[in-house]
DRENKE-288712 format. One record per residue (C-alpha): x, y, z; residue in one letter; chain; residue number from 1. Coordinates in pm, whole numbers, padded with zeros to 5 digits. Last residue first. Layout:
{pt {X Y Z} a A NUM}
...
end
This chain:
{pt {-06819 01730 05271} i A 629}
{pt {-06720 01684 05635} e A 628}
{pt {-06939 01482 05870} v A 627}
{pt {-06930 01553 06241} k A 626}
{pt {-07090 01285 06452} a A 625}
{pt {-07279 01369 06770} g A 624}
{pt {-07592 01162 06726} l A 623}
{pt {-07815 01196 07030} e A 622}
{pt {-08042 00900 07107} v A 621}
{pt {-08390 00954 06968} i A 620}
{pt {-08659 01125 07167} r A 619}
{pt {-08724 01422 06945} n A 618}
{pt {-08826 01186 06666} s A 617}
{pt {-09190 01247 06760} p A 616}
{pt {-09134 01599 06629} l A 615}
{pt {-09051 01877 06872} a A 614}
{pt {-09114 02115 06580} l A 613}
{pt {-08849 02359 06694} f A 612}
{pt {-08583 02093 06735} d A 611}
{pt {-08666 01943 06394} a A 610}
{pt {-08643 02292 06248} m A 609}
{pt {-08301 02336 06407} d A 608}
{pt {-08190 02016 06231} a A 607}
{pt {-08322 02147 05900} a A 606}
{pt {-08150 02481 05959} n A 605}
{pt {-07818 02306 06026} r A 604}
{pt {-07855 02099 05707} h A 603}
{pt {-07952 02406 05505} m A 602}
{pt {-07638 02586 05626} s A 601}
{pt {-07415 02287 05548} a A 600}
{pt {-07574 02259 05204} f A 599}
{pt {-07520 02628 05131} l A 598}
{pt {-07159 02605 05250} k A 597}
{pt {-07099 02312 05015} e A 596}
{pt {-07275 02508 04739} r A 595}
{pt {-07042 02805 04791} w A 594}
{pt {-06745 02569 04782} m A 593}
{pt {-06841 02426 04444} a A 592}
{pt {-06960 02067 04452} m A 591}
{pt {-06809 01734 04342} g A 590}
{pt {-06583 01664 04637} d A 589}
{pt {-06293 01894 04557} n A 588}
{pt {-06169 01986 04902} g A 587}
{pt {-06228 02318 05073} f A 586}
{pt {-06444 02166 05340} t A 585}
{pt {-06797 02233 05463} p A 584}
{pt {-06880 02109 05815} i A 583}
{pt {-07199 01909 05865} v A 582}
{pt {-07312 01831 06217} t A 581}
{pt {-07549 01537 06231} d A 580}
{pt {-07837 01525 06477} r A 579}
{pt {-08049 01295 06687} s A 578}
{pt {-08292 01408 06959} l A 577}
{pt {-08335 01185 07260} f A 576}
{pt {-08551 00884 07335} y A 575}
{pt {-08535 00693 07663} s A 574}
{pt {-08838 00798 07867} t A 573}
{pt {-09101 00727 07599} d A 572}
{pt {-08949 00390 07511} m A 571}
{pt {-09047 00217 07837} e A 570}
{pt {-09398 00123 07728} d A 569}
{pt {-09266 -00022 07404} l A 568}
{pt {-09111 -00329 07562} p A 567}
{pt {-08981 -00514 07251} v A 566}
{pt {-09067 -00884 07236} g A 565}
{pt {-09268 -00887 06914} r A 564}
{pt {-09613 -00830 07065} g A 563}
{pt {-09606 -00462 06994} e A 562}
{pt {-09344 -00383 06729} l A 561}
{pt {-09615 -00214 06518} l A 560}
{pt {-09590 00068 06771} r A 559}
{pt {-09266 00157 06592} l A 558}
{pt {-09469 00290 06298} a A 557}
{pt {-09664 00528 06521} e A 556}
{pt {-09341 00641 06687} p A 555}
{pt {-09181 00692 06343} m A 554}
{pt {-09449 00909 06183} d A 553}
{pt {-09325 00944 05825} p A 552}
{pt {-09664 01057 05689} d A 551}
{pt {-09714 00866 05364} n A 550}
{pt {-09716 01056 05034} k A 549}
{pt {-09356 00978 04938} f A 548}
{pt {-09398 00616 05041} g A 547}
{pt {-09264 00504 05375} f A 546}
{pt {-09072 00196 05489} n A 545}
{pt {-08932 00160 05841} l A 544}
{pt {-08634 -00073 05878} t A 543}
{pt {-08554 -00203 06227} i A 542}
{pt {-08228 -00377 06326} q A 541}
{pt {-08277 -00529 06669} w A 540}
{pt {-08082 -00557 06995} c A 539}
{pt {-08193 -00764 07293} d A 538}
{pt {-07854 -00942 07315} h A 537}
{pt {-07897 -01075 06960} g A 536}
{pt {-07916 -00893 06627} l A 535}
{pt {-08284 -00963 06558} p A 534}
{pt {-08411 -00834 06220} e A 533}
{pt {-08738 -00639 06196} m A 532}
{pt {-08907 -00496 05886} k A 531}
{pt {-09180 -00237 05931} l A 530}
{pt {-09426 -00060 05699} r A 529}
{pt {-09516 -00352 05474} k A 528}
{pt {-09844 -00452 05639} d A 527}
{pt {-09890 -00087 05742} f A 526}
{pt {-09939 00008 05378} g A 525}
{pt {-09686 00186 05155} i A 524}
{pt {-09816 00482 04953} w A 523}
{pt {-09676 00718 04692} p A 522}
{pt {-09409 00497 04534} v A 521}
{pt {-09046 00604 04493} e A 520}
{pt {-08954 00468 04836} h A 519}
{pt {-08842 00639 05155} h A 518}
{pt {-08641 00425 05397} k A 517}
{pt {-08606 00506 05765} v A 516}
{pt {-08335 00300 05937} h A 515}
{pt {-08386 00226 06305} v A 514}
{pt {-08132 00056 06527} f A 513}
{pt {-08338 -00051 06829} l A 512}
{pt {-08173 -00125 07162} n A 511}
{pt {-08313 -00294 07473} h A 510}
{pt {-08144 -00296 07813} e A 509}
{pt {-07962 00024 07737} h A 508}
{pt {-07585 00028 07713} l A 507}
{pt {-07347 00192 07957} v A 506}
{pt {-06994 00335 07970} k A 505}
{pt {-07139 00689 07954} n A 504}
{pt {-06864 00853 07745} h A 503}
{pt {-06736 00576 07521} k A 502}
{pt {-07046 00358 07519} l A 501}
{pt {-07275 00651 07437} n A 500}
{pt {-07027 00785 07181} h A 499}
{pt {-07015 00446 07009} m A 498}
{pt {-07394 00421 06999} l A 497}
{pt {-07430 00778 06874} a A 496}
{pt {-07180 00708 06596} n A 495}
{pt {-07430 00464 06449} p A 494}
{pt {-07305 00112 06365} a A 493}
{pt {-07386 00027 06004} l A 492}
{pt {-07609 -00264 05898} g A 491}
{pt {-07887 -00060 05740} e A 490}
{pt {-07793 00290 05633} e A 489}
{pt {-07840 00637 05781} a A 488}
{pt {-07897 00494 06128} v A 487}
{pt {-08135 00637 06387} l A 486}
{pt {-08075 00491 06730} f A 485}
{pt {-08365 00403 06961} v A 484}
{pt {-08295 00319 07322} a A 483}
{pt {-08531 00109 07531} t A 482}
{pt {-08514 00128 07909} g A 481}
{pt {-08325 -00004 08206} p A 480}
{pt {-07943 00023 08214} v A 479}
{pt {-07701 -00245 08098} r A 478}
{pt {-07338 -00212 08220} v A 477}
{pt {-07096 -00303 07943} p A 476}
{pt {-07045 -00656 07811} p A 475}
{pt {-06686 -00780 07759} s A 474}
{pt {-06717 -00999 07448} v A 473}
{pt {-07049 -00820 07410} f A 472}
{pt {-06894 -00510 07257} v A 471}
{pt {-06696 -00707 06995} a A 470}
{pt {-07007 -00892 06879} e A 469}
{pt {-07195 -00562 06872} l A 468}
{pt {-06928 -00405 06647} f A 467}
{pt {-06929 -00701 06409} s A 466}
{pt {-07307 -00686 06378} k A 465}
{pt {-07307 -00308 06323} l A 464}
{pt {-07034 -00295 06054} d A 463}
{pt {-06826 00013 06125} i A 462}
{pt {-06869 00345 05947} a A 461}
{pt {-06602 00563 05785} e A 460}
{pt {-06679 00483 05422} d A 459}
{pt {-07054 00471 05483} r A 458}
{pt {-07053 00808 05660} v A 457}
{pt {-06855 00960 05374} r A 456}
{pt {-07096 00816 05116} e A 455}
{pt {-07392 00936 05318} h A 454}
{pt {-07248 01289 05320} m A 453}
{pt {-07182 01287 04947} i A 452}
{pt {-07538 01167 04873} a A 451}
{pt {-07688 01416 05116} r A 450}
{pt {-07492 01697 04953} g A 449}
{pt {-07604 01590 04607} q A 448}
{pt {-07972 01590 04710} s A 447}
{pt {-07946 01921 04897} w A 446}
{pt {-07742 02100 04633} t A 445}
{pt {-07971 01981 04353} l A 444}
{pt {-08284 02087 04541} m A 443}
{pt {-08146 02427 04646} l A 442}
{pt {-08006 02499 04298} v A 441}
{pt {-08340 02399 04145} f A 440}
{pt {-08532 02625 04385} m A 439}
{pt {-08322 02922 04277} g A 438}
{pt {-08361 02831 03910} a A 437}
{pt {-08739 02806 03951} g A 436}
{pt {-08760 03150 04112} i A 435}
{pt {-08538 03298 03840} v A 434}
{pt {-08746 03117 03577} l A 433}
{pt {-09069 03258 03723} p A 432}
{pt {-08934 03614 03675} f A 431}
{pt {-08743 03572 03348} w A 430}
{pt {-09068 03551 03151} g A 429}
{pt {-09122 03918 03231} g A 428}
{pt {-09071 04114 02909} a A 427}
{pt {-08716 03980 02863} l A 426}
{pt {-08836 03620 02832} l A 425}
{pt {-09154 03695 02638} k A 424}
{pt {-09010 03563 02310} l A 423}
{pt {-08933 03245 02506} t A 422}
{pt {-09310 03190 02509} n A 421}
{pt {-09317 03106 02139} s A 420}
{pt {-09035 02855 02191} l A 419}
{pt {-09235 02687 02468} f A 418}
{pt {-09550 02668 02256} f A 417}
{pt {-09355 02503 01974} t A 416}
{pt {-09180 02273 02223} v A 415}
{pt {-09515 02153 02359} d A 414}
{pt {-09654 02092 02009} i A 413}
{pt {-09345 01897 01897} v A 412}
{pt {-09349 01695 02220} f A 411}
{pt {-09720 01612 02180} f A 410}
{pt {-09658 01447 01844} f A 409}
{pt {-09338 01284 01968} g A 408}
{pt {-09524 01127 02263} t A 407}
{pt {-09756 00913 02053} a A 406}
{pt {-09536 00859 01746} l A 405}
{pt {-09218 00795 01943} l A 404}
{pt {-09395 00549 02172} c A 403}
{pt {-09560 00369 01877} l A 402}
{pt {-09228 00337 01693} a A 401}
{pt {-09049 00212 02006} l A 400}
{pt {-09298 -00069 02067} p A 399}
{pt {-09470 -00055 02410} y A 398}
{pt {-09277 -00177 02713} r A 397}
{pt {-09510 -00032 02980} w A 396}
{pt {-09220 00083 03197} g A 395}
{pt {-08946 00118 02936} y A 394}
{pt {-09134 00273 02643} r A 393}
{pt {-09447 00415 02805} v A 392}
{pt {-09265 00538 03117} v A 391}
{pt {-08970 00669 02915} f A 390}
{pt {-09200 00857 02677} f A 389}
{pt {-09408 00994 02963} t A 388}
{pt {-09102 01158 03116} m A 387}
{pt {-09044 01354 02794} v A 386}
{pt {-09411 01459 02783} t A 385}
{pt {-09400 01574 03146} t A 384}
{pt {-09084 01775 03072} i A 383}
{pt {-09260 01949 02782} t A 382}
{pt {-09562 02037 02996} m A 381}
{pt {-09334 02166 03273} d A 380}
{pt {-09154 02393 03025} m A 379}
{pt {-09486 02507 02879} t A 378}
{pt {-09607 02615 03223} v A 377}
{pt {-09282 02791 03317} a A 376}
{pt {-09276 02990 02992} i A 375}
{pt {-09646 03065 03004} g A 374}
{pt {-09678 03359 03236} y A 373}
{pt {-09429 03644 03263} a A 372}
{pt {-09580 03834 02971} s A 371}
{pt {-09925 03750 03109} a A 370}
{pt {-09815 03937 03422} l A 369}
{pt {-09799 04259 03219} n A 368}
{pt {-10153 04201 03092} s A 367}
{pt {-10273 04105 03441} s A 366}
{pt {-10157 04444 03569} s A 365}
{pt {-09905 04592 03818} k A 364}
{pt {-09598 04393 03699} f A 363}
{pt {-09362 04469 03990} l A 362}
{pt {-09615 04522 04269} a A 361}
{pt {-09818 04216 04170} v A 360}
{pt {-09503 04004 04128} a A 359}
{pt {-09354 04122 04459} l A 358}
{pt {-09680 04042 04637} v A 357}
{pt {-09667 03696 04474} i A 356}
{pt {-09300 03655 04577} f A 355}
{pt {-09377 03727 04942} t A 354}
{pt {-09691 03512 04942} f A 353}
{pt {-09506 03214 04794} l A 352}
{pt {-09241 03238 05067} g A 351}
{pt {-09512 03287 05328} w A 350}
{pt {-09685 02961 05239} n A 349}
{pt {-09365 02770 05157} i A 348}
{pt {-09215 02844 05500} f A 347}
{pt {-09543 02782 05682} p A 346}
{pt {-09610 02437 05528} v A 345}
{pt {-09977 02353 05592} y A 344}
{pt {-10126 02010 05532} i A 343}
{pt {-10453 01858 05421} q A 342}
{pt {-10351 01530 05258} g A 341}
{pt {-10371 01347 05591} t A 340}
{pt {-10750 01386 05585} d A 339}
{pt {-10916 01285 05911} r A 338}
{pt {-10739 01485 06183} v A 337}
{pt {-10717 01787 05955} s A 336}
{pt {-10477 02082 05948} t A 335}
{pt {-10158 01877 05953} h A 334}
{pt {-09845 02083 06000} r A 333}
{pt {-09528 02042 05795} v A 332}
{pt {-09237 02243 05939} a A 331}
{pt {-08946 02201 05702} m A 330}
{pt {-08688 01930 05640} r A 329}
{pt {-08447 01987 05356} p A 328}
{pt {-08554 01934 04994} l A 327}
{pt {-08459 01658 04748} i A 326}
{pt {-08468 01372 04998} g A 325}
{pt {-08772 01188 04862} l A 324}
{pt {-08957 01271 05183} q A 323}
{pt {-08879 01640 05151} i A 322}
{pt {-08986 01642 04785} a A 321}
{pt {-09317 01476 04874} q A 320}
{pt {-09385 01736 05143} k A 319}
{pt {-09294 02017 04907} t A 318}
{pt {-09518 01880 04630} v A 317}
{pt {-09811 01862 04874} s A 316}
{pt {-09762 02218 05002} f A 315}
{pt {-09730 02349 04645} a A 314}
{pt {-10046 02157 04548} a A 313}
{pt {-10234 02321 04836} s A 312}
{pt {-10118 02661 04707} i A 311}
{pt {-10229 02567 04355} l A 310}
{pt {-10577 02463 04467} a A 309}
{pt {-10606 02775 04680} q A 308}
{pt {-10520 02994 04382} s A 307}
{pt {-10800 02842 04176} a A 306}
{pt {-11039 02885 04469} i A 305}
{pt {-10932 03249 04503} v A 304}
{pt {-10980 03285 04127} t A 303}
{pt {-11337 03154 04151} a A 302}
{pt {-11421 03384 04442} a A 301}
{pt {-11281 03682 04252} t A 300}
{pt {-11481 03583 03943} a A 299}
{pt {-11801 03559 04150} l A 298}
{pt {-11742 03904 04305} v A 297}
{pt {-11653 04056 03965} v A 296}
{pt {-11965 03892 03816} l A 295}
{pt {-12182 04044 04092} p A 294}
{pt {-12040 04385 03986} l A 293}
{pt {-12087 04316 03614} r A 292}
{pt {-12450 04207 03626} l A 291}
{pt {-12619 04549 03597} s A 290}
{pt {-12391 04644 03307} e A 289}
{pt {-12495 04339 03104} h A 288}
{pt {-12221 04080 03067} a A 287}
{pt {-12012 04020 02754} m A 286}
{pt {-11808 04329 02845} l A 285}
{pt {-11666 04143 03145} y A 284}
{pt {-11502 03872 02935} f A 283}
{pt {-11420 04091 02634} p A 282}
{pt {-11186 04324 02824} n A 281}
{pt {-11012 04567 02585} e A 280}
{pt {-11112 04342 02293} v A 279}
{pt {-11457 04502 02322} a A 278}
{pt {-11333 04771 02077} e A 277}
{pt {-11379 04515 01795} p A 276}
{pt {-11759 04522 01848} y A 275}
{pt {-11936 04265 01626} g A 274}
{pt {-11642 04030 01573} l A 273}
{pt {-11524 04104 01928} i A 272}
{pt {-11860 03990 02073} l A 271}
{pt {-11855 03670 01866} a A 270}
{pt {-11502 03597 01987} g A 269}
{pt {-11604 03648 02350} q A 268}
{pt {-11893 03407 02296} g A 267}
{pt {-11651 03164 02129} f A 266}
{pt {-11431 03175 02438} y A 265}
{pt {-11730 03133 02669} n A 264}
{pt {-11888 02846 02476} v A 263}
{pt {-11552 02667 02447} v A 262}
{pt {-11481 02707 02820} l A 261}
{pt {-11825 02580 02920} a A 260}
{pt {-11802 02280 02684} p A 259}
{pt {-11451 02200 02819} m A 258}
{pt {-11553 02216 03184} v A 257}
{pt {-11894 02048 03173} l A 256}
{pt {-11922 01686 03060} g A 255}
{pt {-11584 01630 02893} y A 254}
{pt {-11378 01778 03174} w A 253}
{pt {-11596 01678 03471} a A 252}
{pt {-11637 01323 03342} i A 251}
{pt {-11262 01287 03285} r A 250}
{pt {-11170 01412 03633} i A 249}
{pt {-11441 01203 03797} p A 248}
{pt {-11324 00891 03606} r A 247}
{pt {-10951 00922 03662} r A 246}
{pt {-10940 00919 04041} g A 245}
{pt {-11034 01197 04285} f A 244}
{pt {-10750 01273 04525} h A 243}
{pt {-10480 01067 04353} g A 242}
{pt {-10557 01229 04017} m A 241}
{pt {-10480 01573 04154} d A 240}
{pt {-10139 01614 03986} a A 239}
{pt {-10262 01485 03650} y A 238}
{pt {-10548 01727 03599} l A 237}
{pt {-10347 01993 03780} a A 236}
{pt {-10092 01988 03496} e A 235}
{pt {-10359 02136 03268} g A 234}
{pt {-10376 02442 03491} g A 233}
{pt {-10276 02678 03216} t A 232}
{pt {-10451 02549 02904} v A 231}
{pt {-10609 02874 02781} c A 230}
{pt {-10291 03067 02864} l A 229}
{pt {-10122 02881 02578} v A 228}
{pt {-10298 03118 02337} v A 227}
{pt {-10090 03405 02476} a A 226}
{pt {-09746 03278 02368} g A 225}
{pt {-09913 03116 02066} l A 224}
{pt {-09991 03466 01937} a A 223}
{pt {-09622 03524 01860} i A 222}
{pt {-09620 03220 01631} f A 221}
{pt {-09944 03335 01466} a A 220}
{pt {-09802 03681 01394} v A 219}
{pt {-09484 03535 01244} r A 218}
{pt {-09668 03271 01040} p A 217}
{pt {-09930 03510 00898} q A 216}
{pt {-10097 03342 00597} s A 215}
{pt {-09999 02984 00680} y A 214}
{pt {-10056 03014 01055} f A 213}
{pt {-10401 03173 01021} f A 212}
{pt {-10485 02928 00740} v A 211}
{pt {-10398 02634 00968} v A 210}
{pt {-10605 02774 01257} a A 209}
{pt {-10901 02834 01025} y A 208}
{pt {-10866 02484 00874} e A 207}
{pt {-10905 02340 01223} p A 206}
{pt {-11286 02382 01184} n A 205}
{pt {-11429 02482 01522} l A 204}
{pt {-11375 02837 01394} a A 203}
{pt {-11693 02796 01188} v A 202}
{pt {-11875 02849 01519} l A 201}
{pt {-11832 03228 01487} v A 200}
{pt {-12105 03228 01224} g A 199}
{pt {-12357 03185 01505} p A 198}
{pt {-12352 03563 01570} n A 197}
{pt {-12645 03654 01796} d A 196}
{pt {-12674 03294 01919} i A 195}
{pt {-12299 03293 01990} i A 194}
{pt {-12342 03619 02184} h A 193}
{pt {-12628 03472 02390} p A 192}
{pt {-12420 03157 02468} l A 191}
{pt {-12108 03325 02606} g A 190}
{pt {-12223 03475 02935} l A 189}
{pt {-12463 03195 03034} a A 188}
{pt {-12201 02933 02951} i A 187}
{pt {-11935 03101 03164} l A 186}
{pt {-12195 03151 03440} a A 185}
{pt {-12265 02776 03433} f A 184}
{pt {-11890 02724 03483} f A 183}
{pt {-11884 02969 03776} w A 182}
{pt {-12189 02814 03944} i A 181}
{pt {-12008 02477 03936} l A 180}
{pt {-11698 02648 04074} t A 179}
{pt {-11903 02776 04367} i A 178}
{pt {-12056 02430 04422} p A 177}
{pt {-11717 02253 04410} g A 176}
{pt {-11526 02494 04635} f A 175}
{pt {-11792 02509 04907} f A 174}
{pt {-11685 02187 05076} r A 173}
{pt {-11330 02319 05088} g A 172}
{pt {-11423 02603 05320} i A 171}
{pt {-11396 02416 05649} g A 170}
{pt {-11143 02156 05539} g A 169}
{pt {-10909 02409 05378} t A 168}
{pt {-10667 02435 05669} g A 167}
{pt {-10646 02684 05957} f A 166}
{pt {-10285 02772 05873} r A 165}
{pt {-10393 02873 05522} q A 164}
{pt {-10610 03155 05656} v A 163}
{pt {-10341 03423 05624} s A 162}
{pt {-10254 03321 05266} f A 161}
{pt {-10604 03393 05137} l A 160}
{pt {-10649 03711 05342} g A 159}
{pt {-10322 03851 05209} t A 158}
{pt {-10423 03758 04854} l A 157}
{pt {-10758 03938 04885} v A 156}
{pt {-10592 04248 05035} l A 155}
{pt {-10321 04245 04768} l A 154}
{pt {-10584 04237 04494} t A 153}
{pt {-10785 04514 04665} i A 152}
{pt {-10472 04733 04688} p A 151}
{pt {-10380 04658 04321} i A 150}
{pt {-10725 04734 04176} v A 149}
{pt {-10802 05046 04383} w A 148}
{pt {-10615 05291 04158} e A 147}
{pt {-10821 05184 03856} h A 146}
{pt {-11147 05259 04036} m A 145}
{pt {-11203 05567 03816} g A 144}
{pt {-11276 05341 03519} p A 143}
{pt {-11601 05233 03689} a A 142}
{pt {-11765 04903 03590} i A 141}
{pt {-11492 04805 03344} v A 140}
{pt {-11223 04913 03589} q A 139}
{pt {-11385 04697 03857} l A 138}
{pt {-11331 04396 03629} g A 137}
{pt {-10964 04439 03713} e A 136}
{pt {-11042 04247 04033} v A 135}
{pt {-11075 03923 03836} a A 134}
{pt {-10755 03979 03633} s A 133}
{pt {-10561 04054 03954} l A 132}
{pt {-10690 03740 04124} v A 131}
{pt {-10585 03514 03836} s A 130}
{pt {-10259 03691 03744} i A 129}
{pt {-10121 03685 04100} a A 128}
{pt {-10253 03343 04195} p A 127}
{pt {-10093 03188 03882} t A 126}
{pt {-09761 03378 03878} i A 125}
{pt {-09619 03252 04209} v A 124}
{pt {-09711 02887 04169} g A 123}
{pt {-09570 02890 03817} d A 122}
{pt {-09234 02979 03968} g A 121}
{pt {-09283 02700 04223} y A 120}
{pt {-09349 02456 03937} f A 119}
{pt {-09009 02553 03793} v A 118}
{pt {-08847 02360 04078} a A 117}
{pt {-09045 02044 04001} t A 116}
{pt {-08948 02068 03635} g A 115}
{pt {-08582 02119 03733} f A 114}
{pt {-08592 01817 03961} l A 113}
{pt {-08746 01610 03682} g A 112}
{pt {-08468 01710 03441} v A 111}
{pt {-08203 01624 03703} v A 110}
{pt {-08370 01290 03779} m A 109}
{pt {-08405 01212 03410} l A 108}
{pt {-08030 01261 03364} g A 107}
{pt {-07951 01038 03663} q A 106}
{pt {-08178 00764 03528} r A 105}
{pt {-08016 00790 03187} l A 104}
{pt {-07672 00750 03344} k A 103}
{pt {-07789 00462 03567} p A 102}
{pt {-07960 00256 03292} k A 101}
{pt {-08099 -00047 03481} e A 100}
{pt {-08327 00186 03680} r A 99}
{pt {-08489 00302 03355} v A 98}
{pt {-08853 00228 03449} a A 97}
{pt {-08789 00332 03810} t A 96}
{pt {-08659 00671 03694} t A 95}
{pt {-08970 00723 03478} a A 94}
{pt {-09222 00612 03741} l A 93}
{pt {-09060 00821 04016} a A 92}
{pt {-09047 01124 03785} l A 91}
{pt {-09413 01072 03696} m A 90}
{pt {-09505 01068 04068} a A 89}
{pt {-09294 01382 04117} i A 88}
{pt {-09459 01548 03815} l A 87}
{pt {-09811 01473 03933} g A 86}
{pt {-10020 01160 03968} g A 85}
{pt {-10113 00901 04230} e A 84}
{pt {-10314 00580 04182} g A 83}
{pt {-10023 00347 04252} n A 82}
{pt {-09802 00569 04035} n A 81}
{pt {-10045 00665 03760} d A 80}
{pt {-09953 00694 03393} a A 79}
{pt {-10304 00646 03251} r A 78}
{pt {-10390 01007 03334} l A 77}
{pt {-10115 01110 03091} i A 76}
{pt {-10284 00959 02784} l A 75}
{pt {-10659 01035 02767} l A 74}
{pt {-10708 01334 02999} v A 73}
{pt {-10360 01483 02968} y A 72}
{pt {-10259 01445 02604} k A 71}
{pt {-10593 01405 02427} l A 70}
{pt {-10842 01632 02604} s A 69}
{pt {-10588 01872 02760} v A 68}
{pt {-10312 01928 02503} i A 67}
{pt {-10491 01832 02181} i A 66}
{pt {-10845 01954 02249} t A 65}
{pt {-10748 02260 02451} m A 64}
{pt {-10502 02367 02179} t A 63}
{pt {-10762 02282 01915} w A 62}
{pt {-11019 02521 02064} f A 61}
{pt {-10768 02798 02133} i A 60}
{pt {-10618 02779 01783} l A 59}
{pt {-10965 02787 01626} s A 58}
{pt {-11051 03093 01834} l A 57}
{pt {-10725 03255 01720} v A 56}
{pt {-10803 03189 01353} g A 55}
{pt {-11160 03317 01390} l A 54}
{pt {-11035 03639 01550} v A 53}
{pt {-10757 03673 01291} n A 52}
{pt {-10994 03639 00995} v A 51}
{pt {-11243 03881 01152} p A 50}
{pt {-10968 04142 01207} t A 49}
{pt {-10840 04254 01547} t A 48}
{pt {-10472 04288 01453} p A 47}
{pt {-10240 04042 01631} v A 46}
{pt {-09914 04199 01754} h A 45}
{pt {-10109 04473 01933} g A 44}
{pt {-10015 04361 02284} a A 43}
{pt {-10380 04313 02377} h A 42}
{pt {-10488 04081 02096} f A 41}
{pt {-10380 03748 02240} v A 40}
{pt {-10404 03891 02594} e A 39}
{pt {-10780 03938 02573} k A 38}
{pt {-10831 03576 02464} l A 37}
{pt {-10648 03443 02774} a A 36}
{pt {-10749 03694 03045} y A 35}
{pt {-11072 03610 03226} l A 34}
{pt {-11125 03304 03005} p A 33}
{pt {-10839 03143 03209} s A 32}
{pt {-11060 03106 03519} t A 31}
{pt {-11158 02745 03450} g A 30}
{pt {-10799 02644 03374} i A 29}
{pt {-10701 02738 03728} d A 28}
{pt {-11010 02617 03918} g A 27}
{pt {-11032 02291 03725} y A 26}
{pt {-10874 02038 03960} v A 25}
{pt {-10981 02162 04303} v A 24}
{pt {-11326 02308 04257} g A 23}
{pt {-11446 02093 03969} l A 22}
{pt {-11289 01783 04126} a A 21}
{pt {-11525 01818 04424} a A 20}
{pt {-11825 01799 04191} l A 19}
{pt {-11682 01490 04020} t A 18}
{pt {-11607 01329 04356} l A 17}
{pt {-11966 01384 04471} s A 16}
{pt {-12110 01254 04142} a A 15}
{pt {-11893 00942 04161} l A 14}
{pt {-11994 00883 04522} a A 13}
{pt {-12361 00921 04427} p A 12}
{pt {-12315 00678 04132} l A 11}
{pt {-12146 00414 04340} s A 10}
{pt {-11808 00260 04419} r A 9}
{pt {-11612 00328 04103} d A 8}
{pt {-11465 00665 04194} a A 7}
{pt {-11340 00522 04520} p A 6}
{pt {-11097 00300 04330} a A 5}
{pt {-10889 00573 04178} s A 4}
{pt {-10683 00613 04490} h A 3}
{pt {-10485 00299 04439} s A 2}
{pt {-10277 00146 04712} m A 1}
end
């Protein structure tokens, strides 16, 4: 199922999707003028000379051109997984492309897991630096308001995370128009200063960036750590492709977003060339004094929208990770009856909020946060480029030389930016990496633990068909109703069935052995949702297929059995909750003991979460097996 199709239906639909893409896709990169150019000069490593200003402007322009316009908009957007994008979609494409190379596939999976984990670190820094940089405009209006910046920032962030449980449907319709006003404001702020000093436009020539690097290689290399801030949010172009399609994203970028960003950055540069002291906060100082307070309000609204887009992305990534088996089950609540993409994950919401508050309290200013920003972004950009190579080479089967040339060019640039950002590691870059490392350990432990557990279950399990044949040699008492047994793997007899026969001495009149299978594609339609195999004696093997963006609603999927000889009307009274009990062991099974205990704890918490949620699966026959790992 492709999600890019709607963009081609009609001109009004295309315009509507393009406007919506402004608010969701470009909120992060659209608010980078608040802090990007300022941070290049703020630390004092880059002197505010005309040559340096023009060199930095040239670097910013060509960074946006190469990384966003060429890499993401032209190349990466082509790598869609049934219309969906994002690092998990790319990971699925890459691992599928090399499925005949198990060691390479496993290596890519680990790299992709780490990139996904680091995304959460980026998800903490982005709202913090965006909102904080917007509110810091109050200091420009009245320096005495310095003490109010952090409290107001925390108040805005608290309000933002508090309303997440209500969903974005109500306010989402305003995202596009507000962001549209924001981009026109960027143009209106920068254009007068460019008109006053048109000489700044010479920085469009890449020669100025080359000369800057050639004449001051050390200074230029350090500056890259701040220059990269101008492309933060580039990953959102790819991640949100499934919501809007390629065309709206490309039209919005080339038609408005990039021109507005270039005009604003060059306007800031023109201001600094004329008034070097404006480097303290060139964005707000471009505006007339009477307009600065409304600009702070508009900037705060824009940064809230940018933060909302990233929070929604974190919810979406978490849901996909859960369904791919790399995170334990969590409460996932739908906030819209029409749009299944609008979800709320309480644990992720308040987890992000806690770390964001910690980041604001720890770093205290957008300049300090800029030291923590960049390393996670450039790491994800590099991982995306690596994944793209394997998709282009093994999935699309392009010649090796062409693949190396195309992705190698971007890889060198990504690595250069990453190495520049490693200089900020001790100054704050460690913060998102610690968060990412923690998430990576959880993901790796969960996925490896599940694999070990399933292997143990498979080794100790009995073939389902053989077991049923043995049971019906001397049939047990059949009781009315339909029982549903969850099975970890097709064809294996669930422990719950054996326990039911052993302790209750009965078997239900109709029995379904349901295996839920998650695939590395985003969507699987209802026509392929259910596979049914009769086992005789009113027993059936059922396989339910879900993509990583489908909602795994088992009762809804089982309703597809209507008309196939299974009495669905009796199922409601016969389901019970299923559960595994995982006990860590001291044996050498591929994981350290502390990770075994961590997995067992996560497994228990996931089962408790299913209890709490009272999910539709709360009526599945109880599984009492103990599995040691």
